[in-house]
C-alpha positions in Angstrom: 0.0 0.0 0.0 2.7 2.4 0.9 4.8 1.7 -2.2 1.8 2.1 -4.4 1.2 5.5 -3.0 4.8 6.5 -3.7 4.6 5.3 -7.3 1.3 7.1 -7.9 2.8 10.3 -6.4 5.9 10.1 -8.6 3.9 9.4 -11.7 1.9 12.6 -11.1 5.0 14.7 -10.7 6.6 13.4 -13.9 3.4 13.9 -15.9 3.2 17.5 -14.7 6.8 18.2 -15.5 6.5 16.7 -19.0 3.3 18.7 -19.6 4.9 22.0 -18.7 7.9 21.1 -20.9 5.9 20.8 -24.0 4.0 23.9 -23.2 7.4 25.7 -23.2 8.1 24.3 -26.7 11.0 21.9 -25.9 11.6 18.6 -24.2 12.5 19.2 -20.6 12.8 16.1 -18.5 13.3 16.2 -14.7 15.3 13.0 -14.2 17.1 12.6 -10.9 20.3 11.3 -12.5 23.1 13.6 -13.9 22.2 14.2 -17.6 26.0 14.3 -18.3 26.4 10.7 -17.1 28.5 9.0 -19.9 27.6 5.5 -18.9 25.0 4.5 -21.5 23.6 1.9 -19.2 22.6 4.7 -16.8 22.0 7.4 -19.3 21.1 5.8 -22.7 20.3 9.1 -24.3 23.8 10.5 -23.9 25.7 11.4 -27.1 29.4 12.2 -26.8 29.8 14.4 -29.9 26.6 16.4 -30.0 28.5 19.7 -30.3 32.0 21.1 -30.5 33.8 24.0 -28.9 35.0 26.6 -31.4 37.1 28.2 -28.6 39.7 26.7 -26.3 38.5 24.7 -23.2 40.3 27.2 -20.9 40.2 30.9 -20.8 41.0 33.9 -18.6 39.0 36.7 -17.2 35.8 37.6 -19.0 35.8 34.6 -21.3 33.4 33.9 -24.2 32.9 30.4 -25.4 31.4 29.6 -28.8 29.7 26.3 -29.8 28.7 24.5 -33.0 26.0 21.8 -33.1 27.0 18.6 -34.9 23.7 16.7 -34.6 21.6 18.7 -37.1 18.7 17.9 -34.7 15.7 20.0 -33.6 14.8 21.9 -30.5 18.4 22.3 -29.6 19.0 24.0 -26.2 22.0 24.7 -24.1 22.5 25.1 -20.3 25.9 26.8 -19.7 25.9 26.4 -15.9 24.7 22.8 -15.5 25.6 21.2 -12.2 24.0 17.8 -12.5 20.6 18.9 -11.3 17.1 18.4 -12.8 16.7 21.2 -15.3 13.6 22.5 -13.5 15.5 22.8 -10.2 17.5 25.9 -10.8 17.1 29.1 -12.7 20.8 29.0 -13.6 20.1 25.9 -15.7 17.3 27.3 -17.7 18.1 26.4 -21.4 18.8 29.0 -24.1 19.2 28.9 -27.9 22.4 30.9 -28.0 25.5 29.1 -29.2 27.9 31.4 -27.3 28.1 32.5 -23.7 30.3 34.9 -21.7 31.6 33.9 -18.3 32.4 36.8 -16.1 35.8 36.8 -14.4 35.7 34.6 -11.3 37.5 35.3 -8.1 39.2 31.9 -8.3 39.6 29.2 -11.0 36.1 27.9 -11.9 34.9 24.9 -13.9 31.7 25.0 -15.9 29.7 22.2 -17.6 27.8 23.0 -20.8 24.7 20.7 -21.4 23.2 20.4 -24.8 19.9 18.6 -25.3 17.2 18.3 -27.9 16.0 15.7 -30.5 18.3 14.2 -33.1 17.5 13.4 -36.7 15.7 10.3 -35.7 13.5 12.2 -33.3 15.1 10.8 -30.2 16.0 12.8 -27.1 19.7 13.2 -26.5 22.1 14.9 -24.1 25.7 16.0 -24.7 28.1 17.8 -22.4 31.5 19.5 -22.4 33.6 21.3 -19.7 35.4 24.6 -19.8 37.7 26.2 -17.2 37.9 29.9 -16.6 40.8 31.3 -14.6 40.9 34.7 -12.9 42.9 37.2 -14.8 45.2 37.6 -11.8 48.8 38.1 -11.0 50.6 36.3 -8.2 50.2 37.9 -4.8 53.7 38.6 -3.4 55.8 41.2 -1.6 59.3 42.5 -1.9 61.5 44.6 0.2 65.1 45.8 0.0 67.8 46.9 2.3 70.0 49.7 1.0 68.8 48.8 -2.5 71.2 45.8 -2.7 69.5 43.1 -0.7 66.2 42.0 -2.1 63.6 39.8 -0.2 60.7 38.3 -2.1 57.8 36.6 -0.3 54.9 34.6 -1.7 52.1 33.9 0.8 49.8 30.9 1.0 46.6 32.6 -0.1 43.4 31.5 -1.8 44.1 34.0 -4.7 47.5 32.2 -5.3 45.9 29.3 -7.2 48.9 28.7 -9.5 50.6 25.3 -9.8 54.1 26.9 -9.6 55.8 30.2 -9.8 59.0 31.5 -11.5 61.0 34.3 -9.8 63.4 36.2 -12.1 66.0 37.5 -9.7 67.7 39.3 -12.6 70.6 38.3 -14.8 68.6 35.3 -16.1 68.6 33.7 -12.6 65.2 31.9 -12.6 64.0 30.2 -9.5 60.9 27.8 -9.5 58.6 27.7 -6.5 55.9 25.0 -6.3 52.5 25.7 -4.7 53.5 23.1 -2.0 56.4 25.4 -1.0 54.1 28.2 0.0 54.5 30.3 2.1 57.8 31.1 0.5 60.5 33.8 1.3 64.0 34.2 0.1 66.7 36.9 -0.3 69.5 37.7 -2.7 72.0 40.4 -3.4 71.1 42.6 -6.3 72.3 45.6 -8.2 70.4 48.9 -8.4 68.4 49.3 -11.6 67.8 45.6 -12.2 64.3 44.4 -13.2 62.8 41.5 -11.4 59.5 39.6 -11.9 57.3 36.9 -10.3 55.0 34.9 -12.7 52.4 32.3 -11.9 51.7 29.2 -14.0 48.8 26.8 -14.2 48.8 23.3 -15.8 47.0 24.7 -18.8 47.8 28.4 -18.6 45.8 30.1 -21.5 47.9 32.6 -23.4 45.2 35.2 -22.7 46.0 35.1 -18.9 48.2 37.8 -17.6 50.1 36.4 -14.6 53.4 38.1 -14.5 54.4 41.1 -12.3 57.6 43.0 -12.8 59.3 45.6 -10.7 62.6 47.5 -10.6 64.8 48.4 -7.6 66.3 51.9 -7.7 67.0 54.7 -5.4 63.6 56.3 -6.0 61.4 53.3 -5.5 63.2 51.8 -2.4 60.8 49.8 -0.2 57.5 51.3 -1.4 56.0 48.1 -2.4 56.6 46.3 0.9 56.3 49.2 3.3 54.3 48.3 6.4 51.2 50.5 6.1 48.0 50.3 8.2 45.3 51.5 5.7 42.2 51.2 7.8 41.1 50.4 11.4 37.4 49.8 11.8 35.1 48.8 14.7 32.8 46.3 13.0 30.9 45.9 16.2 31.3 47.1 19.8 33.8 44.5 20.7 35.6 43.6 17.4 38.0 45.7 15.4 39.1 44.9 11.8 42.6 46.0 10.7 43.5 46.3 7.0 47.2 46.7 6.2 49.8 46.0 3.6 53.4 44.9 4.1 55.7 42.0 3.6 54.5 38.4 3.2 57.5 37.2 5.1 56.8 33.7 6.5 57.4 35.1 10.0 54.6 37.6 9.6 53.9 40.5 12.0 53.2 40.6 15.7 50.1 42.6 16.7 50.1 44.5 20.0 46.9 45.8 21.7 47.0 48.3 24.5 44.4 50.5 26.2 44.5 54.1 25.0 46.1 55.3 28.2 49.5 56.7 27.2 51.8 53.7 27.1 52.5 50.9 24.7 53.6 47.5 25.9 55.6 45.7 23.1 56.5 42.7 25.3 53.2 40.9 25.0 51.6 40.5 21.6 47.9 39.3 21.2 48.4 37.9 17.7 51.5 36.5 15.9 52.4 35.6 12.3 49.8 38.1 11.0 49.9 38.4 7.3 49.0 41.5 5.3 45.3 41.8 4.5 42.5 42.0 7.0 42.6 40.7 10.6 40.0 40.9 13.3 40.9 41.7 16.9 38.7 41.0 19.9 38.5 44.0 22.3 38.2 43.4 26.1 36.0 46.4 26.8 33.5 48.1 24.4 33.5 51.3 26.4 37.2 52.0 26.0 39.6 52.9 23.2 42.4 50.5 22.3 45.5 51.2 20.3 47.0 48.7 17.8 50.6 48.4 16.7 52.3 46.0 14.2 55.9 45.0 14.4 58.1 42.6 12.5 61.5 41.0 13.6 64.9 41.9 12.3 64.6 44.0 9.0 67.7 45.6 7.6 69.4 45.4 11.0 66.4 46.8 12.8 62.8 46.3 13.6 59.9 47.3 11.3 57.1 48.9 13.3 53.9 50.8 12.5 52.6 53.9 14.3 49.9 53.1 16.8 46.3 53.7 15.7 43.4 53.6 18.2 39.8 52.8 18.0 37.3 55.6 18.3 34.2 54.0 19.8 30.9 55.9 19.9 29.9 55.2 23.5 26.4 56.7 23.6 23.7 58.2 21.5 21.0 60.2 23.1 18.3 62.4 21.7 15.9 64.9 23.1 13.8 65.1 19.9 15.6 68.3 18.8 19.2 67.2 18.8 21.0 63.9 18.8 24.0 63.8 21.1 26.9 61.5 20.5 29.7 60.8 22.9 32.9 59.1 21.7 36.5 58.7 22.5 38.5 60.8 20.0 41.8 59.6 18.4 44.9 61.0 20.1 47.2 63.4 18.2 50.5 62.3 19.8 52.5 59.1 19.4 53.0 56.8 22.3 56.6 56.0 22.8 56.9 52.8 20.9 60.5 53.0 19.7 62.0 55.6 22.0 61.9 58.4 19.4 62.3 62.0 20.1 59.2 64.1 19.2 60.9 65.6 16.0 60.9 62.1 14.5 57.1 62.0 14.2 54.1 64.1 13.6 50.4 63.3 13.4 47.3 65.3 12.4 43.8 64.0 12.7 40.7 65.2 10.9 37.2 64.0 11.9 34.1 63.5 9.7 30.6 62.6 10.9 29.0 60.2 8.5 25.2 59.7 8.8 22.5 58.1 6.7 18.8 57.7 7.0 16.5 54.7 6.4 16.7 55.1 2.6 20.5 55.1 2.8 21.0 58.7 1.9 24.6 59.1 3.1 26.0 62.4 4.2 29.2 63.5 5.8 30.5 66.7 7.3 33.9 67.6 8.7 33.6 68.6 12.4 35.8 69.6 15.3 35.0 67.6 18.3 38.2 67.0 20.2 36.2 66.9 23.5 34.4 63.7 22.4 31.0 65.2 22.1 28.9 65.9 18.9 25.5 67.4 18.5 23.5 66.8 15.3 20.0 67.8 14.4 17.3 65.2 15.0 15.5 64.0 11.8 11.8 63.7 12.4 10.2 60.4 11.4 13.4 58.8 10.1 15.8 56.2 11.3 19.3 57.5 11.3 22.7 55.9 11.8 26.1 57.5 12.6 29.7 56.6 12.1 32.8 58.6 12.7 35.7 58.7 10.2 39.1 59.9 11.5 41.8 60.4 8.9 45.2 60.3 10.6 48.0 61.7 8.5 51.7 62.3 9.3 55.1 60.7 9.4 57.1 58.6 11.8 60.8 57.9 11.4 60.7 59.2 7.9 57.8 57.0 6.9 54.7 58.8 5.7 51.3 57.4 6.6 47.6 58.1 6.0 45.2 55.9 7.8 41.4 55.8 8.1 39.9 55.0 11.5 36.2 54.2 11.5 34.1 54.0 14.6 31.3 51.6 15.3 27.9 52.3 13.7 25.2 53.4 16.1 21.6 54.1 15.1 18.3 55.4 16.2 15.8 53.0 14.8 12.5 54.7 13.8 10.6 51.4 14.1 11.7 50.6 17.6 12.6 53.9 19.1 10.4 55.2 22.0 11.1 58.5 23.7 11.3 58.9 27.5 7.8 58.8 28.9 5.8 60.6 31.6 6.6 59.7 35.2 4.5 62.1 37.3 0.8 61.1 37.7 -1.9 60.1 40.1 -5.4 58.6 40.1 -8.5 59.3 42.2 -12.2 58.6 42.3 -14.0 61.8 41.5 -15.9 63.6 44.4 -18.6 64.9 42.1 -19.2 62.3 39.4 -19.1 58.5 39.0 -15.7 58.3 37.4 -12.0 57.9 37.9 -9.7 60.9 37.3 -6.1 60.5 36.1 -4.0 63.6 36.4 -0.4 63.9 35.2 2.4 66.3 34.5 4.3 65.9 31.2 7.8 65.8 32.7 9.5 64.0 29.8 12.7 65.4 28.5 11.6 64.7 25.0 11.2 68.2 23.4 9.0 67.8 20.2 5.4 69.0 20.5 2.8 66.5 21.6 0.2 65.3 19.2 -1.9 63.4 21.7 -1.9 61.7 25.1 -3.2 58.2 25.7 -4.7 56.4 28.7 -4.3 52.6 29.2 -6.2 50.6 31.8 -5.1 47.2 33.1 -7.5 44.7 31.7 -6.6 41.1 32.5 -2.8 40.7 32.3 -2.3 43.5 29.8 -2.8 47.3 29.5 -5.2 48.3 26.8 -5.8 51.7 25.3 -9.1 53.2 26.6 -8.9 56.9 25.9 -7.0 59.8 24.3 -6.7 63.5 25.2 -5.1 66.7 24.2 -4.8 67.9 27.9 -3.0 66.6 30.9 -5.9 64.6 32.5 -8.3 61.8 31.8 -11.7 60.8 33.1 -12.6 57.1 33.0 -16.4 56.5 33.2 -16.1 52.8 32.3 -13.9 51.8 35.2 -14.2 48.4 37.0 -16.6 49.0 39.9 -15.6 45.8 41.7 -11.8 46.2 42.1 -9.0 48.7 42.1 -8.2 50.2 38.7 -4.7 50.6 37.4 -3.6 53.0 34.7 -0.6 54.1 32.6 -0.2 57.0 30.2 2.0 57.9 27.3 2.1 60.4 24.4 2.7 60.6 20.7 4.6 63.5 19.4 4.3 65.4 16.1 7.0 63.1 14.6 4.8 60.1 15.2 7.0 58.6 18.0 5.1 56.9 20.8 6.7 57.3 24.2 7.3 54.5 26.6 4.4 53.8 29.0 4.5 55.6 32.3 4.7 53.7 35.6 1.3 52.5 36.8 -1.0 54.2 39.4 -3.9 52.4 41.0 -7.0 53.6 42.7 -7.8 52.7 46.3 -10.7 50.2 46.4 -12.8 50.3 49.5 -15.5 47.7 50.2 -17.9 46.7 53.0 -20.0 43.8 51.7 -23.0 45.4 53.7 -21.3 44.5 57.0 -20.3 46.9 59.6 -16.6 46.8 58.6 -14.6 48.7 56.0 -11.9 46.8 54.1 -9.2 48.0 51.7 -6.0 46.8 50.0 -2.7 48.5 49.7 -2.5 50.6 46.5 -0.2 53.2 44.9 -2.4 56.0 43.5 0.7 58.4 43.2 3.9 58.2 41.2 6.6 59.0 42.0 5.2 60.5 45.3 4.2 58.2 48.1 1.4 58.4 50.6 2.3 60.4 53.7 -1.1 60.5 55.4 -4.6 58.8 55.1 -8.0 59.5 56.6 -11.3 57.6 56.8 -14.1 60.1 56.1 -17.8 59.7 57.0 -20.2 61.5 54.7 -23.3 63.0 56.3 -26.3 61.4 54.6 -28.2 64.7 54.5 -25.7 67.5 54.2 -22.9 65.4 52.5 -20.4 67.1 54.8 -17.2 65.0 55.4 -16.0 64.2 58.8 -12.6 62.5 59.6 -13.2 59.5 61.8 -9.7 58.0 61.6 -6.2 59.3 60.7 -3.0 57.4 60.0 0.4 57.5 58.2 1.1 53.9 57.4 -1.3 53.0 54.6 -1.5 49.2 54.3 -4.2 46.6 53.8 -6.5 46.7 56.7 -10.1 46.7 58.1 -11.9 49.3 60.3 -15.3 49.2 62.1 -16.9 52.6 62.3 -19.4 53.8 64.9 -22.8 53.9 63.3 -24.8 55.4 66.2 -25.3 58.8 64.6 -26.5 57.4 61.2 -30.1 57.6 60.4 -30.7 55.3 57.5 -27.3 54.8 55.8 -23.7 55.5 56.7 -21.4 56.6 53.8 -17.6 56.4 54.0 -14.5 56.8 51.8 -10.7 57.0 52.2 -8.6 60.0 51.4 -4.8 59.7 51.0 -2.4 62.6 50.7 1.1 62.7 49.4 4.1 64.8 50.4 3.1 67.8 48.2 -0.5 67.9 49.3 -2.2 66.0 46.4 -5.2 64.1 47.4 -6.5 60.8 46.1 -9.9 59.4 47.1 -11.2 55.8 47.1 -14.6 54.8 45.9 -17.4 55.7 48.4 -19.2 52.8 50.1 -22.5 52.7 52.0 -23.4 50.7 55.1 -27.3 50.4 55.5 -28.4 51.0 59.1 -30.7 48.4 60.9 -34.2 49.7 61.7 -34.8 50.5 65.4 -38.3 51.5 66.6 -39.6 52.5 70.1 -43.3 51.9 70.6 -44.9 53.5 73.7 -47.5 51.3 75.5 -49.6 54.2 77.0 -50.6 57.9 76.6 -53.2 60.3 78.1 -54.9 62.6 75.6 -56.5 64.6 78.4 -53.4 64.6 80.6 -51.2 67.6 81.7 -47.9 66.2 80.4 -47.3 67.4 76.8 -45.1 64.5 75.8 -47.8 61.9 76.7 -50.8 63.7 75.2 -50.5 61.8 71.9 -49.3 58.5 70.6 -46.2 58.4 68.4 -43.2 56.2 67.5 -39.5 56.9 67.9 -36.6 55.5 65.8 -34.6 55.8 62.6 -37.4 56.1 60.1 -35.0 56.7 57.2 -34.3 53.0 57.1 -37.9 52.2 56.1 -39.1 51.7 52.6 -42.8 51.1 53.6 -44.8 51.4 56.8 -48.4 50.7 58.1 -50.1 50.8 61.5 -53.7 49.9 62.5 -55.3 50.6 65.9 -58.5 49.0 67.0 -61.1 49.4 69.8 -62.2 46.5 72.1 -64.8 45.4 69.5 -62.2 45.2 66.7 -63.3 48.3 64.9 -60.5 50.3 63.2 -60.1 53.7 65.0 -56.7 54.8 63.5 -54.4 54.1 60.5 -51.2 55.6 59.1 -48.6 54.7 56.5 -46.1 57.2 57.8 -43.9 56.2 60.7 -43.8 59.8 61.8 -47.5 59.9 62.6 -49.1 61.4 65.7 -52.4 60.1 67.1 -54.2 62.4 69.5 -56.6 59.6 70.7 -59.6 60.8 68.6 -62.0 59.0 66.3 -64.3 60.9 64.1 -63.6 64.0 66.0 -64.3 62.6 69.4 -61.8 61.5 72.0 -62.1 57.8 72.5 -62.8 56.4 75.9 -60.2 55.1 78.3 -59.1 51.5 77.9 -56.9 49.1 76.1 -56.6 49.4 72.2 -54.9 46.6 70.2 -52.7 47.5 67.2 -50.9 45.8 64.3 -47.8 47.3 62.7 -45.8 46.2 59.6 -42.8 47.7 57.8 -40.2 46.9 55.1 -36.7 48.2 55.5 -34.6 49.5 52.6 -32.6 46.2 52.8 -35.9 44.5 51.9 -36.5 43.0 55.3 -40.2 42.7 56.3 -41.3 43.0 60.0 -44.8 42.4 61.4 -45.6 43.5 65.0 -48.7 43.5 67.3 -49.4 44.9 70.7 -51.8 47.1 72.7 -51.9 50.7 73.9 -53.4 51.8 77.2 -55.3 55.1 77.0 -56.0 56.8 80.4 
């Protein structure tokens, strides 16, 4: 079952490939084997002599090959860069009709396979292949140096560009020395006469006549050691902890020693960090990205002395800050003096440095300007709504011990990225429940050092585990009417400036949540309504249910999670409370108000005397906290059960009359019922004695 599925899948792919091939107008088969396979048992359609090369099989540089078809077939196509893959696998193998192709000069010797395919005179598919080799049009890499113009040293390094099979050194006077590639690296000296011409030439097994592989030079009093002079061309910080040094010099097999020292005024040439360094590029790890380090190269005995370079130092940009108006860079500038590396007196050397600020935006518009910033500080205008990168270029020119130098020192690249940059945000704010409306107020001061004008301010409320945008404003306050009524509410703010940059979110501030759960206790949790200020004092306030006047019933300084049971004796129907906290500068933040319903308490007299002399007992009335009642009803009956008085107001007064006449003395039963504002229903009965 599994094999059948694989076969069916493969059949579909091959059918699809063949269909597309014929739509393109030529046979194009996507076989897995190499179409240049010469074993006919594996590749029965291979034809050895399908075409011929009209140009040599090898060439140099930008080399053009020309072909001639020998089959006389139809639908003939060529793939000049065939690498054994199925023709549909690579764009480089797409076939063409052209019978010539130009190969651009490769960096190293490259072999190419040309695939021909089509249909022969018998209408059968065929494949034919030939190989060509293209060499770089290069000369051997080598160095030479002289002492007093009569001792010549020639060095050939082991390098990927030296891909010759062997080399011939013409030391002059027909003195030819052969050096095989297995002898590299190679170095030798001989005594010569001034004015002689010398050469180094590279040879390959099949060296096309078109290849130029010979370099000649002449030693005279004017040229001297120019070709092999140790010269540091560039020192660049490719990242904060890696420097790359580019230099020229001798390819002597002993190479150069590299010394690395902190830019502090002295050079230690006793301990090298790298040895046998050859000319070209070398990367050096730096121990501290915040410091400048100086690099010196030195080579052993040369002409009875030691060859040394001047010291060149990295110029790291250590910080990049912006206030939205100007970008401020701090860096360590290159020194002007030489550190004493070879005990020279000052007159033996002089250095002058010039500094350029290179900057480019997000569309790679590069600019540079010469600046004077020897103090290590640069200010550059801020570019609104653009990413911008900076690099410092120091050109160090001068001479040391009669050797002239000019070296480029490039700092690290440092950028402000428009897509990820966020200005410093707001850090002075507080939250409070409003005293006049059912809302939360968030008040803040825009204390950010970011200078561009603000476009808008934004309010974020904590919802779940994240902060979500809930409002925007042009002024320095927000009112949240949709706050969560069952918990503390936490907020953050930020702004967007006229450049479109969004600041970082502020620290959070949270309202104080007070709850009672209709018990007689007040409960709250610790909260931070202020930032950066802290709570210096807090009060529990009781709000008069009639006048709304606030009275402090508790005062403290250590605001932590706690409970408090207030005295409810003076409350009529409801007791209202809230917490007020104050910070060190007198700002107040209030909690949500809470209400404790008061339990109904009624006093019912059991006697009164309508005709008596005491004013307080001349009528029948109730006493208590009537404000807690939602509904009320009282009925008073005579001894025969007839209703003599009724009232639905708990503040009634009965003077003992019925239909305008004072009732007779005796006992009068009553029934009383009421419903409290909490929904509790109470039914009572009793009797009143009238005397």
